[in-house]
N, CA, C and O atoms as a CHARMM CRD file, in Angstrom:
* protein
*
  328
    1    1 MET  N    133.92400 119.57200 102.57900 PROA 1      0.00000
    2    1 MET  CA   132.56700 120.05000 102.43800 PROA 1      0.00000
    3    1 MET  C    132.61300 121.44800 101.81600 PROA 1      0.00000
    4    1 MET  O    133.39500 122.30000 102.23900 PROA 1      0.00000
    5    2 THR  N    131.77700 121.66700 100.82000 PROA 2      0.00000
    6    2 THR  CA   131.75900 122.97500 100.16500 PROA 2      0.00000
    7    2 THR  C    131.11500 124.00800 101.07900 PROA 2      0.00000
    8    2 THR  O    130.41900 123.65900 102.03200 PROA 2      0.00000
    9    3 GLU  N    131.35300 125.27300 100.78200 PROA 3      0.00000
   10    3 GLU  CA   130.74700 126.35400 101.56200 PROA 3      0.00000
   11    3 GLU  C    129.23000 126.30600 101.46900 PROA 3      0.00000
   12    3 GLU  O    128.53800 126.59000 102.44700 PROA 3      0.00000
   13    4 THR  N    128.71000 125.94700 100.30100 PROA 4      0.00000
   14    4 THR  CA   127.26100 125.85500 100.12700 PROA 4      0.00000
   15    4 THR  C    126.68100 124.77900 101.03700 PROA 4      0.00000
   16    4 THR  O    125.67800 125.00500 101.71500 PROA 4      0.00000
   17    5 MET  N    127.31500 123.60600 101.05000 PROA 5      0.00000
   18    5 MET  CA   126.84000 122.52000 101.90400 PROA 5      0.00000
   19    5 MET  C    126.96800 122.89800 103.38100 PROA 5      0.00000
   20    5 MET  O    126.08900 122.57400 104.18100 PROA 5      0.00000
   21    6 ARG  N    128.04600 123.57300 103.74400 PROA 6      0.00000
   22    6 ARG  CA   128.23600 124.00300 105.13300 PROA 6      0.00000
   23    6 ARG  C    127.12900 124.97600 105.54100 PROA 6      0.00000
   24    6 ARG  O    126.60400 124.89100 106.65100 PROA 6      0.00000
   25    7 ALA  N    126.77300 125.90300 104.64000 PROA 7      0.00000
   26    7 ALA  CA   125.70400 126.85500 104.93300 PROA 7      0.00000
   27    7 ALA  C    124.36800 126.13400 105.11400 PROA 7      0.00000
   28    7 ALA  O    123.58500 126.48800 105.99600 PROA 7      0.00000
   29    8 MET  N    124.10700 125.12400 104.28000 PROA 8      0.00000
   30    8 MET  CA   122.87200 124.34000 104.42000 PROA 8      0.00000
   31    8 MET  C    122.85000 123.62000 105.75700 PROA 8      0.00000
   32    8 MET  O    121.82600 123.59100 106.43800 PROA 8      0.00000
   33    9 LYS  N    123.96700 123.04900 106.12400 PROA 9      0.00000
   34    9 LYS  CA   124.09200 122.30300 107.38500 PROA 9      0.00000
   35    9 LYS  C    123.90700 123.20800 108.59500 PROA 9      0.00000
   36    9 LYS  O    123.35800 122.78000 109.61100 PROA 9      0.00000
   37   10 ASP  N    124.35700 124.44800 108.49800 PROA 10     0.00000
   38   10 ASP  CA   124.34700 125.35700 109.63800 PROA 10     0.00000
   39   10 ASP  C    123.07300 126.19200 109.76800 PROA 10     0.00000
   40   10 ASP  O    123.05000 127.14500 110.54600 PROA 10     0.00000
   41   11 VAL  N    122.02000 125.86100 109.03200 PROA 11     0.00000
   42   11 VAL  CA   120.76300 126.60100 109.11800 PROA 11     0.00000
   43   11 VAL  C    120.24500 126.56600 110.55900 PROA 11     0.00000
   44   11 VAL  O    120.21100 125.51000 111.19100 PROA 11     0.00000
   45   12 ASP  N    119.84700 127.72700 111.06300 PROA 12     0.00000
   46   12 ASP  CA   119.29400 127.84500 112.41000 PROA 12     0.00000
   47   12 ASP  C    117.79200 127.57600 112.34000 PROA 12     0.00000
   48   12 ASP  O    117.05800 128.33400 111.70600 PROA 12     0.00000
   49   13 LEU  N    117.33600 126.51600 112.97900 PROA 13     0.00000
   50   13 LEU  CA   115.91700 126.14700 112.92100 PROA 13     0.00000
   51   13 LEU  C    115.00500 127.23700 113.48300 PROA 13     0.00000
   52   13 LEU  O    113.83800 127.31800 113.10000 PROA 13     0.00000
   53   14 ARG  N    115.51200 128.06600 114.37400 PROA 14     0.00000
   54   14 ARG  CA   114.69400 129.13800 114.93700 PROA 14     0.00000
   55   14 ARG  C    114.43100 130.23600 113.91900 PROA 14     0.00000
   56   14 ARG  O    113.51500 131.04100 114.08500 PROA 14     0.00000
   57   15 LYS  N    115.24600 130.26500 112.85700 PROA 15     0.00000
   58   15 LYS  CA   115.12800 131.32300 111.85900 PROA 15     0.00000
   59   15 LYS  C    114.71800 130.81000 110.48200 PROA 15     0.00000
   60   15 LYS  O    114.59800 131.60000 109.54600 PROA 15     0.00000
   61   16 VAL  N    114.50300 129.51800 110.34200 PROA 16     0.00000
   62   16 VAL  CA   114.21100 128.93700 109.03700 PROA 16     0.00000
   63   16 VAL  C    112.81200 129.35300 108.57300 PROA 16     0.00000
   64   16 VAL  O    111.87300 129.40900 109.36700 PROA 16     0.00000
   65   17 ASP  N    112.69300 129.64000 107.28500 PROA 17     0.00000
   66   17 ASP  CA   111.41400 129.96200 106.66200 PROA 17     0.00000
   67   17 ASP  C    110.76600 128.65600 106.23200 PROA 17     0.00000
   68   17 ASP  O    111.14400 128.07700 105.21300 PROA 17     0.00000
   69   18 LYS  N    109.80300 128.19700 106.99700 PROA 18     0.00000
   70   18 LYS  CA   109.15500 126.91300 106.73600 PROA 18     0.00000
   71   18 LYS  C    108.55800 126.87000 105.33100 PROA 18     0.00000
   72   18 LYS  O    108.54400 125.81600 104.69600 PROA 18     0.00000
   73   19 ALA  N    108.07100 127.99700 104.84900 PROA 19     0.00000
   74   19 ALA  CA   107.46500 128.05000 103.51400 PROA 19     0.00000
   75   19 ALA  C    108.48500 127.81100 102.41000 PROA 19     0.00000
   76   19 ALA  O    108.11500 127.44600 101.29400 PROA 19     0.00000
   77   20 ALA  N    109.76100 128.01100 102.70700 PROA 20     0.00000
   78   20 ALA  CA   110.81400 127.83200 101.70600 PROA 20     0.00000
   79   20 ALA  C    111.31900 126.38500 101.65700 PROA 20     0.00000
   80   20 ALA  O    112.07600 126.02400 100.75600 PROA 20     0.00000
   81   21 LEU  N    110.90600 125.56700 102.61000 PROA 21     0.00000
   82   21 LEU  CA   111.37500 124.18900 102.66100 PROA 21     0.00000
   83   21 LEU  C    110.51300 123.28300 101.79500 PROA 21     0.00000
   84   21 LEU  O    109.33900 123.56600 101.55200 PROA 21     0.00000
   85   22 ARG  N    111.10600 122.20200 101.33800 PROA 22     0.00000
   86   22 ARG  CA   110.39500 121.21100 100.52600 PROA 22     0.00000
   87   22 ARG  C    110.09300 119.98600 101.37000 PROA 22     0.00000
   88   22 ARG  O    110.84200 119.65400 102.28900 PROA 22     0.00000
   89   23 ASP  N    108.98800 119.31400 101.05400 PROA 23     0.00000
   90   23 ASP  CA   108.58700 118.13700 101.81700 PROA 23     0.00000
   91   23 ASP  C    109.21100 116.88200 101.22600 PROA 23     0.00000
   92   23 ASP  O    109.22600 116.68700 100.01000 PROA 23     0.00000
   93   24 ARG  N    109.71800 116.04800 102.09700 PROA 24     0.00000
   94   24 ARG  CA   110.36100 114.79600 101.70600 PROA 24     0.00000
   95   24 ARG  C    109.43400 113.90700 100.87600 PROA 24     0.00000
   96   24 ARG  O    109.89800 113.15600 100.01800 PROA 24     0.00000
   97   25 SER  N    108.15100 113.98900 101.12600 PROA 25     0.00000
   98   25 SER  CA   107.20100 113.12400 100.41500 PROA 25     0.00000
   99   25 SER  C    107.10800 113.43400  98.92900 PROA 25     0.00000
  100   25 SER  O    106.59500 112.62500  98.15600 PROA 25     0.00000
  101   26 THR  N    107.60200 114.60200  98.52300 PROA 26     0.00000
  102   26 THR  CA   107.55900 114.97200  97.10500 PROA 26     0.00000
  103   26 THR  C    108.75000 114.42900  96.32700 PROA 26     0.00000
  104   26 THR  O    108.77300 114.49600  95.09800 PROA 26     0.00000
  105   27 VAL  N    109.72900 113.89800  97.03000 PROA 27     0.00000
  106   27 VAL  CA   110.94000 113.39300  96.37800 PROA 27     0.00000
  107   27 VAL  C    110.64000 112.06900  95.68400 PROA 27     0.00000
  108   27 VAL  O    110.07900 111.15100  96.28200 PROA 27     0.00000
  109   28 ARG  N    111.01800 111.98800  94.42700 PROA 28     0.00000
  110   28 ARG  CA   110.84900 110.76200  93.64400 PROA 28     0.00000
  111   28 ARG  C    112.21800 110.29700  93.18300 PROA 28     0.00000
  112   28 ARG  O    112.94300 111.02900  92.50800 PROA 28     0.00000
  113   29 ILE  N    112.56200 109.07200  93.55300 PROA 29     0.00000
  114   29 ILE  CA   113.86800 108.50400  93.24100 PROA 29     0.00000
  115   29 ILE  C    113.66500 107.25300  92.40000 PROA 29     0.00000
  116   29 ILE  O    112.82100 106.41400  92.71500 PROA 29     0.00000
  117   30 ASP  N    114.43900 107.13300  91.33700 PROA 30     0.00000
  118   30 ASP  CA   114.41800 105.93200  90.50300 PROA 30     0.00000
  119   30 ASP  C    115.21600 104.85200  91.22800 PROA 30     0.00000
  120   30 ASP  O    116.43400 104.97200  91.35700 PROA 30     0.00000
  121   31 PRO  N    114.54800 103.79800  91.70300 PROA 31     0.00000
  122   31 PRO  CA   115.27200 102.76700  92.46000 PROA 31     0.00000
  123   31 PRO  C    116.28200 101.99500  91.62000 PROA 31     0.00000
  124   31 PRO  O    117.15200 101.31200  92.16200 PROA 31     0.00000
  125   32 GLU  N    116.17100 102.10100  90.31400 PROA 32     0.00000
  126   32 GLU  CA   117.10900 101.40700  89.43200 PROA 32     0.00000
  127   32 GLU  C    118.35000 102.25300  89.12400 PROA 32     0.00000
  128   32 GLU  O    119.32800 101.74000  88.57900 PROA 32     0.00000
  129   33 ALA  N    118.31600 103.53100  89.46500 PROA 33     0.00000
  130   33 ALA  CA   119.43500 104.42700  89.17300 PROA 33     0.00000
  131   33 ALA  C    120.62900 104.07000  90.06300 PROA 33     0.00000
  132   33 ALA  O    120.45800 103.56100  91.17100 PROA 33     0.00000
  133   34 PRO  N    121.83300 104.34200  89.56900 PROA 34     0.00000
  134   34 PRO  CA   123.02000 104.12400  90.40700 PROA 34     0.00000
  135   34 PRO  C    122.94900 104.98600  91.66700 PROA 34     0.00000
  136   34 PRO  O    122.27800 106.01800  91.68200 PROA 34     0.00000
  137   35 THR  N    123.62700 104.56700  92.70000 PROA 35     0.00000
  138   35 THR  CA   123.60600 105.26200  93.98200 PROA 35     0.00000
  139   35 THR  C    123.90500 106.74400  93.84000 PROA 35     0.00000
  140   35 THR  O    123.19500 107.57100  94.41200 PROA 35     0.00000
  141   36 GLU  N    124.94200 107.09700  93.08700 PROA 36     0.00000
  142   36 GLU  CA   125.31400 108.50500  92.93800 PROA 36     0.00000
  143   36 GLU  C    124.17200 109.32800  92.34200 PROA 36     0.00000
  144   36 GLU  O    123.93800 110.45800  92.76900 PROA 36     0.00000
  145   37 GLU  N    123.47000 108.77700  91.37000 PROA 37     0.00000
  146   37 GLU  CA   122.34700 109.49100  90.75900 PROA 37     0.00000
  147   37 GLU  C    121.18200 109.61700  91.73800 PROA 37     0.00000
  148   37 GLU  O    120.49800 110.64000  91.75700 PROA 37     0.00000
  149   38 ARG  N    120.95300 108.59700  92.54000 PROA 38     0.00000
  150   38 ARG  CA   119.87400 108.67400  93.53300 PROA 38     0.00000
  151   38 ARG  C    120.17600 109.74400  94.57800 PROA 38     0.00000
  152   38 ARG  O    119.28500 110.49100  94.98200 PROA 38     0.00000
  153   39 ILE  N    121.42000 109.81500  95.01100 PROA 39     0.00000
  154   39 ILE  CA   121.81800 110.84000  95.98500 PROA 39     0.00000
  155   39 ILE  C    121.65200 112.22700  95.37000 PROA 39     0.00000
  156   39 ILE  O    121.10600 113.13400  95.99700 PROA 39     0.00000
  157   40 ARG  N    122.12800 112.38000  94.14200 PROA 40     0.00000
  158   40 ARG  CA   122.01600 113.67300  93.46300 PROA 40     0.00000
  159   40 ARG  C    120.54700 114.08000  93.33900 PROA 40     0.00000
  160   40 ARG  O    120.20100 115.23500  93.59000 PROA 40     0.00000
  161   41 ALA  N    119.68700 113.14400  92.95600 PROA 41     0.00000
  162   41 ALA  CA   118.25700 113.43600  92.81100 PROA 41     0.00000
  163   41 ALA  C    117.65100 113.84400  94.15200 PROA 41     0.00000
  164   41 ALA  O    116.84700 114.77400  94.21400 PROA 41     0.00000
  165   42 TRP  N    118.03200 113.15600  95.21500 PROA 42     0.00000
  166   42 TRP  CA   117.53400 113.47700  96.56000 PROA 42     0.00000
  167   42 TRP  C    117.87900 114.91500  96.92800 PROA 42     0.00000
  168   42 TRP  O    117.02000 115.67800  97.37100 PROA 42     0.00000
  169   43 ILE  N    119.14600 115.27500  96.74000 PROA 43     0.00000
  170   43 ILE  CA   119.59700 116.62700  97.09900 PROA 43     0.00000
  171   43 ILE  C    118.95000 117.67600  96.20000 PROA 43     0.00000
  172   43 ILE  O    118.49300 118.70800  96.69100 PROA 43     0.00000
  173   44 GLU  N    118.90300 117.42700  94.89000 PROA 44     0.00000
  174   44 GLU  CA   118.31300 118.39100  93.96100 PROA 44     0.00000
  175   44 GLU  C    116.83700 118.61700  94.26200 PROA 44     0.00000
  176   44 GLU  O    116.35800 119.74900  94.19100 PROA 44     0.00000
  177   45 GLN  N    116.11700 117.56300  94.59400 PROA 45     0.00000
  178   45 GLN  CA   114.68500 117.70800  94.83400 PROA 45     0.00000
  179   45 GLN  C    114.37100 118.35100  96.18300 PROA 45     0.00000
  180   45 GLN  O    113.38200 119.07300  96.30500 PROA 45     0.00000
  181   46 LEU  N    115.19500 118.09800  97.19000 PROA 46     0.00000
  182   46 LEU  CA   114.95700 118.71500  98.49400 PROA 46     0.00000
  183   46 LEU  C    115.53600 120.11900  98.58200 PROA 46     0.00000
  184   46 LEU  O    115.04400 120.94500  99.35100 PROA 46     0.00000
  185   47 GLY  N    116.55400 120.39100  97.81900 PROA 47     0.00000
  186   47 GLY  CA   117.22000 121.68400  97.93400 PROA 47     0.00000
  187   47 GLY  C    118.25100 121.65000  99.04100 PROA 47     0.00000
  188   47 GLY  O    119.44800 121.76400  98.77600 PROA 47     0.00000
  189   48 ASN  N    117.81200 121.49700 100.26400 PROA 48     0.00000
  190   48 ASN  CA   118.71700 121.40100 101.40100 PROA 48     0.00000
  191   48 ASN  C    118.52900 120.02300 102.03200 PROA 48     0.00000
  192   48 ASN  O    117.50000 119.77100 102.65900 PROA 48     0.00000
  193   49 PRO  N    119.50300 119.13300 101.87800 PROA 49     0.00000
  194   49 PRO  CA   119.34700 117.78600 102.42900 PROA 49     0.00000
  195   49 PRO  C    119.43800 117.73400 103.95500 PROA 49     0.00000
  196   49 PRO  O    119.12700 116.70700 104.55700 PROA 49     0.00000
  197   50 TYR  N    119.85800 118.82900 104.57900 PROA 50     0.00000
  198   50 TYR  CA   119.97100 118.87100 106.03000 PROA 50     0.00000
  199   50 TYR  C    118.69200 119.35200 106.70600 PROA 50     0.00000
  200   50 TYR  O    118.39200 118.94100 107.82700 PROA 50     0.00000
  201   51 VAL  N    117.93400 120.22300 106.03200 PROA 51     0.00000
  202   51 VAL  CA   116.72100 120.79900 106.62400 PROA 51     0.00000
  203   51 VAL  C    115.60200 120.72000 105.59200 PROA 51     0.00000
  204   51 VAL  O    115.71900 121.25800 104.49100 PROA 51     0.00000
  205   52 TYR  N    114.52100 120.04400 105.95900 PROA 52     0.00000
  206   52 TYR  CA   113.39900 119.86700 105.04300 PROA 52     0.00000
  207   52 TYR  C    112.14600 119.57700 105.86100 PROA 52     0.00000
  208   52 TYR  O    112.20000 119.49000 107.08800 PROA 52     0.00000
  209   53 LEU  N    111.03800 119.43100 105.18200 PROA 53     0.00000
  210   53 LEU  CA   109.78500 119.08500 105.84000 PROA 53     0.00000
  211   53 LEU  C    109.51000 117.59800 105.68000 PROA 53     0.00000
  212   53 LEU  O    109.86900 116.98800 104.67200 PROA 53     0.00000
  213   54 ASP  N    108.87800 117.03500 106.67500 PROA 54     0.00000
  214   54 ASP  CA   108.40700 115.65200 106.59800 PROA 54     0.00000
  215   54 ASP  C    107.00000 115.67200 107.18800 PROA 54     0.00000
  216   54 ASP  O    106.82500 115.71400 108.40500 PROA 54     0.00000
  217   55 GLY  N    106.00200 115.64000 106.30900 PROA 55     0.00000
  218   55 GLY  CA   104.62400 115.71700 106.76700 PROA 55     0.00000
  219   55 GLY  C    104.30800 117.04100 107.43500 PROA 55     0.00000
  220   55 GLY  O    103.48900 117.09700 108.35300 PROA 55     0.00000
  221   56 GLY  N    104.95000 118.10500 106.98200 PROA 56     0.00000
  222   56 GLY  CA   104.71900 119.42900 107.54100 PROA 56     0.00000
  223   56 GLY  C    105.57200 119.76700 108.74600 PROA 56     0.00000
  224   56 GLY  O    105.51400 120.88800 109.25100 PROA 56     0.00000
  225   57 VAL  N    106.36200 118.81400 109.21300 PROA 57     0.00000
  226   57 VAL  CA   107.23600 119.02100 110.36800 PROA 57     0.00000
  227   57 VAL  C    108.64300 119.32500 109.86900 PROA 57     0.00000
  228   57 VAL  O    109.16200 118.63000 108.99600 PROA 57     0.00000
  229   58 VAL  N    109.25700 120.36300 110.42300 PROA 58     0.00000
  230   58 VAL  CA   110.62700 120.70900 110.04600 PROA 58     0.00000
  231   58 VAL  C    111.58100 119.67800 110.64000 PROA 58     0.00000
  232   58 VAL  O    111.54300 119.38700 111.83500 PROA 58     0.00000
  233   59 VAL  N    112.43700 119.13300 109.77700 PROA 59     0.00000
  234   59 VAL  CA   113.42600 118.13400 110.18800 PROA 59     0.00000
  235   59 VAL  C    114.80900 118.68800 109.90700 PROA 59     0.00000
  236   59 VAL  O    115.05400 119.24300 108.83600 PROA 59     0.00000
  237   60 LYS  N    115.70900 118.54000 110.85600 PROA 60     0.00000
  238   60 LYS  CA   117.10300 118.91700 110.62900 PROA 60     0.00000
  239   60 LYS  C    117.96200 117.69500 110.92100 PROA 60     0.00000
  240   60 LYS  O    117.95100 117.15600 112.02700 PROA 60     0.00000
  241   61 LEU  N    118.70800 117.27100 109.90300 PROA 61     0.00000
  242   61 LEU  CA   119.60500 116.13600 110.05900 PROA 61     0.00000
  243   61 LEU  C    120.95800 116.60100 110.57300 PROA 61     0.00000
  244   61 LEU  O    121.46300 117.65200 110.17800 PROA 61     0.00000
  245   62 SER  N    121.52100 115.81900 111.43800 PROA 62     0.00000
  246   62 SER  CA   122.90800 116.01500 111.84500 PROA 62     0.00000
  247   62 SER  C    123.47000 114.62900 112.11400 PROA 62     0.00000
  248   62 SER  O    122.74100 113.70000 112.46000 PROA 62     0.00000
  249   63 PHE  N    124.76100 114.51200 111.95200 PROA 63     0.00000
  250   63 PHE  CA   125.39500 113.20800 112.06900 PROA 63     0.00000
  251   63 PHE  C    126.59600 113.30000 112.97900 PROA 63     0.00000
  252   63 PHE  O    127.30500 114.30600 113.00200 PROA 63     0.00000
  253   64 ALA  N    126.81800 112.22100 113.73800 PROA 64     0.00000
  254   64 ALA  CA   128.02400 112.13200 114.53900 PROA 64     0.00000
  255   64 ALA  C    129.20600 112.08300 113.58300 PROA 64     0.00000
  256   64 ALA  O    129.10100 111.53700 112.48500 PROA 64     0.00000
  257   65 ASP  N    130.30300 112.64100 113.98900 PROA 65     0.00000
  258   65 ASP  CA   131.49400 112.65600 113.14300 PROA 65     0.00000
  259   65 ASP  C    132.11800 111.26800 113.14200 PROA 65     0.00000
  260   65 ASP  O    132.92700 110.92900 114.00600 PROA 65     0.00000
  261   66 ARG  N    131.72600 110.47800 112.15900 PROA 66     0.00000
  262   66 ARG  CA   132.24800 109.11900 112.01600 PROA 66     0.00000
  263   66 ARG  C    133.01900 108.95800 110.71700 PROA 66     0.00000
  264   66 ARG  O    133.35700 107.84600 110.31200 PROA 66     0.00000
  265   67 GLY  N    133.29100 110.08100 110.07400 PROA 67     0.00000
  266   67 GLY  CA   134.06300 110.02100 108.84900 PROA 67     0.00000
  267   67 GLY  C    133.23500 109.78600 107.60400 PROA 67     0.00000
  268   67 GLY  O    133.78600 109.72700 106.50500 PROA 67     0.00000
  269   68 GLU  N    131.91600 109.64800 107.74700 PROA 68     0.00000
  270   68 GLU  CA   131.06300 109.43500 106.58600 PROA 68     0.00000
  271   68 GLU  C    130.59800 110.77900 106.02900 PROA 68     0.00000
  272   68 GLU  O    130.38900 111.73900 106.77100 PROA 68     0.00000
  273   69 SER  N    130.44400 110.82300 104.72100 PROA 69     0.00000
  274   69 SER  CA   129.93900 112.03400 104.09000 PROA 69     0.00000
  275   69 SER  C    128.41500 112.03700 104.15200 PROA 69     0.00000
  276   69 SER  O    127.79400 111.01000 104.42400 PROA 69     0.00000
  277   70 ILE  N    127.82100 113.19500 103.89800 PROA 70     0.00000
  278   70 ILE  CA   126.36300 113.25500 103.87600 PROA 70     0.00000
  279   70 ILE  C    125.81200 112.34000 102.78400 PROA 70     0.00000
  280   70 ILE  O    124.74800 111.74200 102.94600 PROA 70     0.00000
  281   71 GLU  N    126.53000 112.23500 101.69000 PROA 71     0.00000
  282   71 GLU  CA   126.07500 111.35900 100.61000 PROA 71     0.00000
  283   71 GLU  C    125.97100 109.91600 101.09300 PROA 71     0.00000
  284   71 GLU  O    125.00100 109.22100 100.79100 PROA 71     0.00000
  285   72 GLU  N    126.97300 109.47300 101.84200 PROA 72     0.00000
  286   72 GLU  CA   126.95600 108.10900 102.37300 PROA 72     0.00000
  287   72 GLU  C    125.81800 107.92800 103.37900 PROA 72     0.00000
  288   72 GLU  O    125.15400 106.89200 103.38900 PROA 72     0.00000
  289   73 ARG  N    125.59700 108.92700 104.21500 PROA 73     0.00000
  290   73 ARG  CA   124.52200 108.84000 105.21900 PROA 73     0.00000
  291   73 ARG  C    123.15100 108.85800 104.55100 PROA 73     0.00000
  292   73 ARG  O    122.27200 108.08000 104.92300 PROA 73     0.00000
  293   74 ILE  N    122.95900 109.73800 103.56800 PROA 74     0.00000
  294   74 ILE  CA   121.67700 109.76600 102.86100 PROA 74     0.00000
  295   74 ILE  C    121.41400 108.41900 102.21500 PROA 74     0.00000
  296   74 ILE  O    120.30300 107.89200 102.28700 PROA 74     0.00000
  297   75 ASN  N    122.41600 107.87600 101.59600 PROA 75     0.00000
  298   75 ASN  CA   122.24900 106.58100 100.95200 PROA 75     0.00000
  299   75 ASN  C    121.82700 105.52600 101.95900 PROA 75     0.00000
  300   75 ASN  O    120.90100 104.75900 101.69600 PROA 75     0.00000
  301   76 SER  N    122.47800 105.47500 103.08600 PROA 76     0.00000
  302   76 SER  CA   122.14800 104.43100 104.05700 PROA 76     0.00000
  303   76 SER  C    120.81500 104.68900 104.75700 PROA 76     0.00000
  304   76 SER  O    120.11800 103.73600 105.10400 PROA 76     0.00000
  305   77 LEU  N    120.44500 105.94000 104.97200 PROA 77     0.00000
  306   77 LEU  CA   119.21500 106.24700 105.69300 PROA 77     0.00000
  307   77 LEU  C    117.97300 106.21900 104.81200 PROA 77     0.00000
  308   77 LEU  O    116.93000 105.71500 105.23000 PROA 77     0.00000
  309   78 TYR  N    118.07300 106.75400 103.59800 PROA 78     0.00000
  310   78 TYR  CA   116.88400 106.98200 102.79500 PROA 78     0.00000
  311   78 TYR  C    116.81900 106.24100 101.48200 PROA 78     0.00000
  312   78 TYR  O    115.73300 105.89400 101.01800 PROA 78     0.00000
  313   79 LEU  N    117.95900 105.99200 100.88000 PROA 79     0.00000
  314   79 LEU  CA   117.93600 105.49600  99.51500 PROA 79     0.00000
  315   79 LEU  C    118.21000 104.01000  99.38600 PROA 79     0.00000
  316   79 LEU  O    117.89400 103.41300  98.35700 PROA 79     0.00000
  317   80 ALA  N    118.77100 103.42300 100.37400 PROA 80     0.00000
  318   80 ALA  CA   119.04700 101.99000 100.29900 PROA 80     0.00000
  319   80 ALA  C    117.73700 101.23400 100.19900 PROA 80     0.00000
  320   80 ALA  O    116.85600 101.37000 101.04800 PROA 80     0.00000
  321   81 GLY  N    117.62700 100.46000  99.18200 PROA 81     0.00000
  322   81 GLY  CA   116.42200  99.67600  98.98800 PROA 81     0.00000
  323   81 GLY  C    115.25200 100.46100  98.43400 PROA 81     0.00000
  324   81 GLY  O    114.13800  99.94200  98.36700 PROA 81     0.00000
  325   82 ALA  N    115.48400 101.70400  98.03600 PROA 82     0.00000
  326   82 ALA  CA   114.38600 102.53800  97.49700 PROA 82     0.00000
  327   82 ALA  C    113.88800 101.98100  96.18900 PROA 82     0.00000
  328   82 ALA  O    112.97200 102.54300  95.58800 PROA 82     0.00000
């Protein structure tokens, strides 16, 4: 995991600037694009794939250590069948 991704993952929700977060509903993914491109688009559009807004509510994703990368988890949670 890169330092940038680690910093995104470690954001403290008590200190997050809600105004700086992007809402998940604004993300547009081409369902015909290859998985890697869909993941890249998801991350680029949200900015921080670990902390974002969903209907105005701050969401922080975390995953059990099962050996999967965030890219794999995003694909299975949000992009599969998009």
